[in-house]
C-alpha atoms as a printed R data frame, in Angstrom:
    type eleno elety resid chain resno       x       y       z
1   ATOM     1    CA   MET     A     1 130.621  87.588 109.048
2   ATOM     2    CA   THR     A     2 127.912  85.415 110.625
3   ATOM     3    CA   SER     A     3 124.421  86.170 109.338
4   ATOM     4    CA   GLU     A     4 121.476  86.598 111.687
5   ATOM     5    CA   PRO     A     5 119.368  83.441 112.094
6   ATOM     6    CA   LYS     A     6 116.027  83.329 110.314
7   ATOM     7    CA   HIS     A     7 113.206  84.342 112.622
8   ATOM     8    CA   TYR     A     8 109.662  83.000 112.204
9   ATOM     9    CA   VAL     A     9 106.242  83.119 113.833
10  ATOM    10    CA   LEU     A    10 103.857  80.183 113.520
11  ATOM    11    CA   ILE     A    11 100.176  80.773 114.315
12  ATOM    12    CA   LEU     A    12  97.521  78.081 114.207
13  ATOM    13    CA   SER     A    13  94.046  77.055 115.238
14  ATOM    14    CA   CYS     A    14  92.284  73.702 115.222
15  ATOM    15    CA   LYS     A    15  90.032  71.445 117.252
16  ATOM    16    CA   ASP     A    16  91.341  71.223 120.828
17  ATOM    17    CA   VAL     A    17  92.700  67.707 121.309
18  ATOM    18    CA   ARG     A    18  95.636  66.160 123.169
19  ATOM    19    CA   GLY     A    19  99.120  66.320 121.715
20  ATOM    20    CA   ILE     A    20  99.109  69.550 119.714
21  ATOM    21    CA   VAL     A    21 101.782  71.383 121.722
22  ATOM    22    CA   ALA     A    22 103.947  68.274 121.860
23  ATOM    23    CA   ALA     A    23 103.640  67.751 118.101
24  ATOM    24    CA   VAL     A    24 104.574  71.344 117.294
25  ATOM    25    CA   SER     A    25 107.488  71.547 119.722
26  ATOM    26    CA   SER     A    26 108.822  68.135 118.665
27  ATOM    27    CA   PHE     A    27 108.693  69.153 115.002
28  ATOM    28    CA   LEU     A    28 110.622  72.347 115.673
29  ATOM    29    CA   THR     A    29 113.202  70.501 117.762
30  ATOM    30    CA   ARG     A    30 113.720  67.900 115.022
31  ATOM    31    CA   HIS     A    31 114.344  70.689 112.535
32  ATOM    32    CA   ASP     A    32 116.939  72.487 114.668
33  ATOM    33    CA   CYS     A    33 114.682  75.402 115.655
34  ATOM    34    CA   PHE     A    34 114.971  77.379 118.900
35  ATOM    35    CA   ILE     A    35 111.637  78.402 120.443
36  ATOM    36    CA   ARG     A    36 111.843  81.937 121.819
37  ATOM    37    CA   GLU     A    37 108.224  82.378 122.869
38  ATOM    38    CA   SER     A    38 105.179  80.132 122.870
39  ATOM    39    CA   ALA     A    39 101.595  80.810 123.910
40  ATOM    40    CA   GLN     A    40  98.452  78.742 123.592
41  ATOM    41    CA   PHE     A    41  94.794  78.902 124.517
42  ATOM    42    CA   GLY     A    42  92.003  76.348 124.490
43  ATOM    43    CA   ASP     A    43  88.541  77.914 124.252
44  ATOM    44    CA   PRO     A    44  86.112  75.758 126.264
45  ATOM    45    CA   SER     A    45  83.101  77.499 124.695
46  ATOM    46    CA   THR     A    46  84.026  76.511 121.130
47  ATOM    47    CA   GLY     A    47  86.367  73.559 121.618
48  ATOM    48    CA   GLN     A    48  88.998  75.329 119.526
49  ATOM    49    CA   PHE     A    49  92.731  75.513 120.237
50  ATOM    50    CA   PHE     A    50  94.964  78.483 119.358
51  ATOM    51    CA   MET     A    51  98.752  78.753 119.389
52  ATOM    52    CA   ARG     A    52 101.471  81.272 118.549
53  ATOM    53    CA   CYS     A    53 105.087  80.125 118.439
54  ATOM    54    CA   ASP     A    54 108.017  82.505 117.894
55  ATOM    55    CA   PHE     A    55 111.198  80.646 116.917
56  ATOM    56    CA   GLU     A    56 114.616  80.962 115.281
57  ATOM    57    CA   ALA     A    57 116.001  78.645 112.626
58  ATOM    58    CA   GLY     A    58 119.229  76.771 113.333
59  ATOM    59    CA   ALA     A    59 122.056  75.740 111.029
60  ATOM    60    CA   ALA     A    60 120.251  72.535 110.082
61  ATOM    61    CA   THR     A    61 116.802  74.089 109.611
62  ATOM    62    CA   PRO     A    62 115.558  73.792 106.012
63  ATOM    63    CA   ALA     A    63 114.578  76.862 103.991
64  ATOM    64    CA   GLN     A    64 111.141  78.355 104.585
65  ATOM    65    CA   GLY     A    65 109.460  76.604 101.660
66  ATOM    66    CA   GLU     A    66 110.681  73.190 102.719
67  ATOM    67    CA   LEU     A    67 109.942  73.885 106.385
68  ATOM    68    CA   TYR     A    68 106.389  74.881 105.395
69  ATOM    69    CA   SER     A    69 105.911  71.729 103.338
70  ATOM    70    CA   ARG     A    70 107.199  69.434 106.076
71  ATOM    71    CA   PHE     A    71 105.085  71.063 108.802
72  ATOM    72    CA   SER     A    72 102.014  70.745 106.600
73  ATOM    73    CA   SER     A    73 102.481  67.018 106.008
74  ATOM    74    CA   GLU     A    74 103.985  66.025 109.378
75  ATOM    75    CA   VAL     A    75 101.819  68.089 111.756
76  ATOM    76    CA   ALA     A    76  99.139  70.371 110.317
77  ATOM    77    CA   GLU     A    77  97.256  67.830 108.207
78  ATOM    78    CA   GLY     A    78  96.901  65.396 111.094
79  ATOM    79    CA   PHE     A    79  95.186  68.036 113.251
80  ATOM    80    CA   SER     A    80  93.275  69.759 110.386
81  ATOM    81    CA   MET     A    81  94.945  73.044 111.320
82  ATOM    82    CA   ASN     A    82  94.341  76.506 109.958
83  ATOM    83    CA   TRP     A    83  97.863  77.864 110.133
84  ATOM    84    CA   GLN     A    84 100.350  80.424 108.854
85  ATOM    85    CA   LEU     A    85 104.148  80.622 108.932
86  ATOM    86    CA   HIS     A    86 105.543  84.167 108.837
87  ATOM    87    CA   ASP     A    87 109.125  85.225 108.140
88  ATOM    88    CA   LEU     A    88 109.715  88.229 110.409
89  ATOM    89    CA   ALA     A    89 112.367  89.578 108.035
90  ATOM    90    CA   ARG     A    90 109.498  90.601 105.779
91  ATOM    91    CA   LYS     A    91 107.596  93.593 107.143
92  ATOM    92    CA   PRO     A    92 103.865  93.571 106.339
93  ATOM    93    CA   ARG     A    93 102.727  96.214 103.865
94  ATOM    94    CA   VAL     A    94 100.061  98.584 105.167
95  ATOM    95    CA   LEU     A    95  97.582 100.858 103.402
96  ATOM    96    CA   ILE     A    96  96.025 103.570 105.588
97  ATOM    97    CA   MET     A    97  92.625 105.094 104.820
98  ATOM    98    CA   VAL     A    98  91.633 108.496 106.239
99  ATOM    99    CA   SER     A    99  89.104 111.281 105.775
100 ATOM   100    CA   THR     A   100  89.845 114.646 107.452
101 ATOM   101    CA   ALA     A   101  90.758 113.852 111.085
102 ATOM   102    CA   SER     A   102  94.548 113.683 111.431
103 ATOM   103    CA   HIS     A   103  95.193 112.339 114.946
104 ATOM   104    CA   CYS     A   104  95.305 108.611 114.147
105 ATOM   105    CA   LEU     A   105  97.228 109.067 110.892
106 ATOM   106    CA   ASN     A   106  99.746 111.401 112.518
107 ATOM   107    CA   ASP     A   107 100.328 108.935 115.349
108 ATOM   108    CA   LEU     A   108 100.851 106.005 112.960
109 ATOM   109    CA   LEU     A   109 103.235 108.011 110.766
110 ATOM   110    CA   HIS     A   110 105.273 109.047 113.814
111 ATOM   111    CA   ARG     A   111 105.509 105.467 115.092
112 ATOM   112    CA   TYR     A   112 106.437 104.295 111.587
113 ATOM   113    CA   GLN     A   113 109.230 106.842 111.218
114 ATOM   114    CA   ALA     A   114 110.490 105.977 114.711
115 ATOM   115    CA   GLY     A   115 110.635 102.279 113.838
116 ATOM   116    CA   ALA     A   116 108.113 101.417 116.546
117 ATOM   117    CA   LEU     A   117 105.833  99.439 114.220
118 ATOM   118    CA   PRO     A   118 107.228  96.586 112.069
119 ATOM   119    CA   MET     A   119 105.609  97.618 108.791
120 ATOM   120    CA   GLU     A   120 106.025  99.334 105.454
121 ATOM   121    CA   ILE     A   121 103.379 101.946 104.654
122 ATOM   122    CA   ALA     A   122 102.586 101.412 100.987
123 ATOM   123    CA   ALA     A   123 100.178 104.354 100.626
124 ATOM   124    CA   VAL     A   124  97.545 106.556 102.216
125 ATOM   125    CA   VAL     A   125  94.103 106.715 100.580
126 ATOM   126    CA   SER     A   126  91.566 109.426 101.386
127 ATOM   127    CA   ASN     A   127  88.210 110.651 100.186
128 ATOM   128    CA   HIS     A   128  89.444 114.208 100.873
129 ATOM   129    CA   GLU     A   129  92.603 116.175 100.034
130 ATOM   130    CA   VAL     A   130  93.033 117.562 103.567
131 ATOM   131    CA   LEU     A   131  95.777 115.166 104.710
132 ATOM   132    CA   ARG     A   132  97.825 115.062 101.518
133 ATOM   133    CA   GLY     A   133 100.447 117.482 102.880
134 ATOM   134    CA   LEU     A   134 100.978 115.551 106.114
135 ATOM   135    CA   THR     A   135 101.252 112.268 104.216
136 ATOM   136    CA   GLU     A   136 103.639 113.471 101.522
137 ATOM   137    CA   TRP     A   137 105.805 115.295 104.100
138 ATOM   138    CA   HIS     A   138 106.551 111.804 105.453
139 ATOM   139    CA   GLY     A   139 107.398 110.578 101.950
140 ATOM   140    CA   ILE     A   140 104.314 108.376 101.642
141 ATOM   141    CA   PRO     A   141 102.284 108.205  98.387
142 ATOM   142    CA   PHE     A   142  98.834 109.796  98.735
143 ATOM   143    CA   HIS     A   143  95.820 108.721  96.651
144 ATOM   144    CA   HIS     A   144  92.705 110.900  96.525
145 ATOM   145    CA   MET     A   145  89.588 108.780  95.965
146 ATOM   146    CA   PRO     A   146  86.484 110.932  96.527
147 ATOM   147    CA   VAL     A   147  83.383 108.852  97.229
148 ATOM   148    CA   ASN     A   148  79.712 109.550  96.606
149 ATOM   149    CA   ALA     A   149  76.637 107.417  96.008
150 ATOM   150    CA   ALA     A   150  77.189 107.420  92.252
151 ATOM   151    CA   ASN     A   151  80.840 106.336  92.203
152 ATOM   152    CA   LYS     A   152  81.134 104.204  95.365
153 ATOM   153    CA   ALA     A   153  81.371 100.857  93.542
154 ATOM   154    CA   GLU     A   154  83.892 102.257  91.052
155 ATOM   155    CA   GLN     A   155  86.100 103.734  93.774
156 ATOM   156    CA   GLU     A   156  86.023 100.553  95.843
157 ATOM   157    CA   ALA     A   157  87.108  98.601  92.769
158 ATOM   158    CA   LYS     A   158  90.016 101.033  92.340
159 ATOM   159    CA   LEU     A   159  90.893 100.572  96.004
160 ATOM   160    CA   LEU     A   160  91.007  96.775  95.685
161 ATOM   161    CA   ALA     A   161  93.129  97.101  92.549
162 ATOM   162    CA   LEU     A   162  95.532  99.335  94.480
163 ATOM   163    CA   VAL     A   163  95.656  96.817  97.359
164 ATOM   164    CA   GLU     A   164  96.604  94.105  94.882
165 ATOM   165    CA   GLU     A   165  99.080  96.273  92.962
166 ATOM   166    CA   LEU     A   166 100.900  97.377  96.118
167 ATOM   167    CA   GLN     A   167 100.774  93.862  97.642
168 ATOM   168    CA   VAL     A   168  99.068  95.212 100.742
169 ATOM   169    CA   ASP     A   169  98.779  92.880 103.735
170 ATOM   170    CA   VAL     A   170  96.545  94.997 105.976
171 ATOM   171    CA   VAL     A   171  94.276  98.011 105.481
172 ATOM   172    CA   VAL     A   172  93.900 100.439 108.399
173 ATOM   173    CA   LEU     A   173  90.842 102.677 108.623
174 ATOM   174    CA   ALA     A   174  92.337 105.531 110.643
175 ATOM   175    CA   ARG     A   175  89.102 107.506 111.055
176 ATOM   176    CA   TYR     A   176  87.937 106.871 107.491
177 ATOM   177    CA   MET     A   177  84.400 108.193 107.597
178 ATOM   178    CA   GLN     A   178  82.803 106.048 104.919
179 ATOM   179    CA   ILE     A   179  80.820 102.836 105.258
180 ATOM   180    CA   LEU     A   180  82.435 100.039 103.249
181 ATOM   181    CA   SER     A   181  80.210  97.884 101.077
182 ATOM   182    CA   THR     A   182  79.476  94.278 101.998
183 ATOM   183    CA   GLU     A   183  81.516  93.154  98.989
184 ATOM   184    CA   LEU     A   184  84.566  95.180 100.054
185 ATOM   185    CA   CYS     A   185  84.291  93.930 103.641
186 ATOM   186    CA   ARG     A   186  84.307  90.353 102.364
187 ATOM   187    CA   ALA     A   187  87.319  91.020 100.132
188 ATOM   188    CA   LEU     A   188  89.241  92.458 103.103
189 ATOM   189    CA   HIS     A   189  88.102  89.850 105.644
190 ATOM   190    CA   GLY     A   190  90.647  89.539 108.453
191 ATOM   191    CA   LYS     A   191  92.961  92.147 106.927
192 ATOM   192    CA   ALA     A   192  91.211  95.472 107.606
193 ATOM   193    CA   ILE     A   193  91.271  97.192 111.009
194 ATOM   194    CA   ASN     A   194  88.939 100.008 112.078
195 ATOM   195    CA   ILE     A   195  88.884 102.363 115.074
196 ATOM   196    CA   HIS     A   196  85.824 103.944 116.655
197 ATOM   197    CA   HIS     A   197  84.823 105.575 119.912
198 ATOM   198    CA   SER     A   198  83.287 103.167 122.387
199 ATOM   199    CA   PHE     A   199  80.105 105.183 122.819
200 ATOM   200    CA   LEU     A   200  78.515 103.060 120.119
201 ATOM   201    CA   PRO     A   201  75.739 102.112 120.068
202 ATOM   202    CA   SER     A   202  74.729 104.598 122.766
203 ATOM   203    CA   PHE     A   203  75.858 107.688 120.873
204 ATOM   204    CA   LYS     A   204  75.614 107.045 117.161
205 ATOM   205    CA   GLY     A   205  75.714 109.686 114.482
206 ATOM   206    CA   ALA     A   206  77.277 113.132 114.492
207 ATOM   207    CA   LYS     A   207  79.238 114.592 117.398
208 ATOM   208    CA   PRO     A   208  79.297 111.559 119.735
209 ATOM   209    CA   TYR     A   209  81.467 113.395 122.268
210 ATOM   210    CA   HIS     A   210  78.929 116.198 122.499
211 ATOM   211    CA   GLN     A   211  76.185 113.608 123.025
212 ATOM   212    CA   ALA     A   212  78.299 112.004 125.744
213 ATOM   213    CA   TYR     A   213  78.822 115.390 127.401
214 ATOM   214    CA   ASP     A   214  75.083 116.000 127.461
215 ATOM   215    CA   ARG     A   215  74.627 112.648 129.234
216 ATOM   216    CA   GLY     A   216  77.393 113.328 131.791
217 ATOM   217    CA   VAL     A   217  79.551 110.298 131.038
218 ATOM   218    CA   LYS     A   218  82.316 109.347 133.463
219 ATOM   219    CA   ILE     A   219  84.421 107.237 131.102
220 ATOM   220    CA   ILE     A   220  85.191 107.482 127.406
221 ATOM   221    CA   GLY     A   221  87.043 105.006 125.258
222 ATOM   222    CA   ALA     A   222  87.855 103.500 121.895
223 ATOM   223    CA   THR     A   223  87.632 100.110 120.213
224 ATOM   224    CA   ALA     A   224  89.790  98.691 117.409
225 ATOM   225    CA   HIS     A   225  88.279  95.780 115.512
226 ATOM   226    CA   TYR     A   226  88.381  93.901 112.243
227 ATOM   227    CA   VAL     A   227  86.049  95.255 109.593
228 ATOM   228    CA   THR     A   228  82.916  93.280 108.764
229 ATOM   229    CA   SER     A   229  79.667  94.108 106.998
230 ATOM   230    CA   ASP     A   230  78.091  94.603 110.455
231 ATOM   231    CA   LEU     A   231  78.926  98.261 111.064
232 ATOM   232    CA   ASP     A   232  81.392  98.682 113.964
233 ATOM   233    CA   GLU     A   233  80.637  95.185 115.256
234 ATOM   234    CA   GLY     A   234  83.587  93.184 113.909
235 ATOM   235    CA   PRO     A   235  85.868  91.006 116.087
236 ATOM   236    CA   ILE     A   236  87.488  93.245 118.712
237 ATOM   237    CA   ILE     A   237  91.287  93.425 118.901
238 ATOM   238    CA   GLU     A   238  91.892  96.116 121.530
239 ATOM   239    CA   GLN     A   239  89.995  98.553 123.759
240 ATOM   240    CA   GLU     A   240  90.955 101.272 126.211
241 ATOM   241    CA   ILE     A   241  89.168 103.851 128.374
242 ATOM   242    CA   ALA     A   242  89.941 107.174 130.041
243 ATOM   243    CA   ARG     A   243  88.131 108.583 133.087
244 ATOM   244    CA   VAL     A   244  86.498 111.996 132.751
245 ATOM   245    CA   ASP     A   245  84.263 114.137 134.956
246 ATOM   246    CA   HIS     A   246  81.802 117.035 134.964
247 ATOM   247    CA   THR     A   247  84.545 119.603 134.320
248 ATOM   248    CA   TYR     A   248  85.322 118.248 130.842
249 ATOM   249    CA   ALA     A   249  83.773 120.410 128.131
250 ATOM   250    CA   PRO     A   250  82.886 118.702 124.822
251 ATOM   251    CA   GLU     A   251  86.054 120.086 123.235
252 ATOM   252    CA   LYS     A   252  88.199 118.483 125.949
253 ATOM   253    CA   LEU     A   253  86.354 115.185 125.540
254 ATOM   254    CA   VAL     A   254  87.215 115.280 121.831
255 ATOM   255    CA   VAL     A   255  90.917 115.765 122.648
256 ATOM   256    CA   VAL     A   256  91.005 113.003 125.260
257 ATOM   257    CA   GLY     A   257  88.983 110.691 123.033
258 ATOM   258    CA   GLY     A   258  91.259 111.316 120.068
259 ATOM   259    CA   ASP     A   259  94.303 110.430 122.157
260 ATOM   260    CA   VAL     A   260  92.695 107.156 123.250
261 ATOM   261    CA   GLU     A   261  91.684 106.338 119.671
262 ATOM   262    CA   ALA     A   262  95.244 106.831 118.399
263 ATOM   263    CA   ARG     A   263  96.752 104.609 121.107
264 ATOM   264    CA   VAL     A   264  94.207 101.828 120.725
265 ATOM   265    CA   LEU     A   265  94.569 101.756 116.935
266 ATOM   266    CA   ALA     A   266  98.368 101.656 117.160
267 ATOM   267    CA   HIS     A   267  98.293  98.822 119.704
268 ATOM   268    CA   ALA     A   268  95.804  96.796 117.665
269 ATOM   269    CA   LEU     A   269  97.853  97.268 114.513
270 ATOM   270    CA   GLN     A   270 101.023  96.230 116.331
271 ATOM   271    CA   TYR     A   271  99.396  93.016 117.560
272 ATOM   272    CA   HIS     A   272  98.281  92.264 114.004
273 ATOM   273    CA   LEU     A   273 101.698  93.064 112.510
274 ATOM   274    CA   GLU     A   274 103.395  90.808 115.055
275 ATOM   275    CA   HIS     A   275 100.964  87.983 114.210
276 ATOM   276    CA   ARG     A   276  99.508  87.940 117.716
277 ATOM   277    CA   VAL     A   277  95.842  87.958 116.677
278 ATOM   278    CA   ILE     A   278  93.852  84.896 115.603
279 ATOM   279    CA   LEU     A   279  90.186  85.071 114.656
280 ATOM   280    CA   ASN     A   280  87.867  83.005 116.844
281 ATOM   281    CA   GLY     A   281  84.466  83.302 115.200
282 ATOM   282    CA   HIS     A   282  83.081  86.719 116.143
283 ATOM   283    CA   LYS     A   283  85.901  87.187 118.658
284 ATOM   284    CA   THR     A   284  89.688  87.204 118.624
285 ATOM   285    CA   VAL     A   285  92.451  85.534 120.568
286 ATOM   286    CA   VAL     A   286  95.235  88.076 121.183
287 ATOM   287    CA   PHE     A   287  98.571  86.736 122.482
288 ATOM   288    CA   LYS     A   288 100.085  89.906 123.966
């Protein structure tokens, strides 16, 4: 029986100069690799170059460790690249954080069970017990970590220990209604995704959909972004809107907004899992 060829994704960024694409493609050709998909972007505002290359290994392609070593010495070092080589046979491990709202968690669990997202859910962590039943019904471990001003540092330390123990690749804040400390944000830099309604900063605080109703908004939306110490202002991965009108009561706005939030979070997570997102300062490059 013939085994499936190894499948990799290479992502990189570096100073935008001539010859990068040629160097990468020539290297892969020399090592018997077949390029399935390639995308690149040069940012004129920063002078940075970004590339994502999806390829299959051939019969003469060396093992991943050797391929990594050769690319580093033959290509990456010469261009001072920040780069990663991902084996798509390994599904990233995800930890989901929630509070009491179930719509984003339920959507992610459904997509996970349906095989629509290439991931393994390692655990769900919550500061409430409300969503334990939903989580455990799907066969996912649930960890209750209540948070208050007195124990916040202790609980965040437990969370980081759990991330390390479970070998978590990405943390998803699926309507987790706690502000993460600056230290935790730094520890999870580039590997924690949050979702929020796009009324910010216009409608901060409690009941944003009710505030939006009172102002007669005509569109509502959601934003998924990487977590930083600047509240809800991290690099944006995905956004989406829905049109509404004067007939929408606050309760209907909540339903429509929740649906948008779930979709946007799932799409952003999928782009991250498929290694389609590269940080570009305070922004992102997303190769869809």
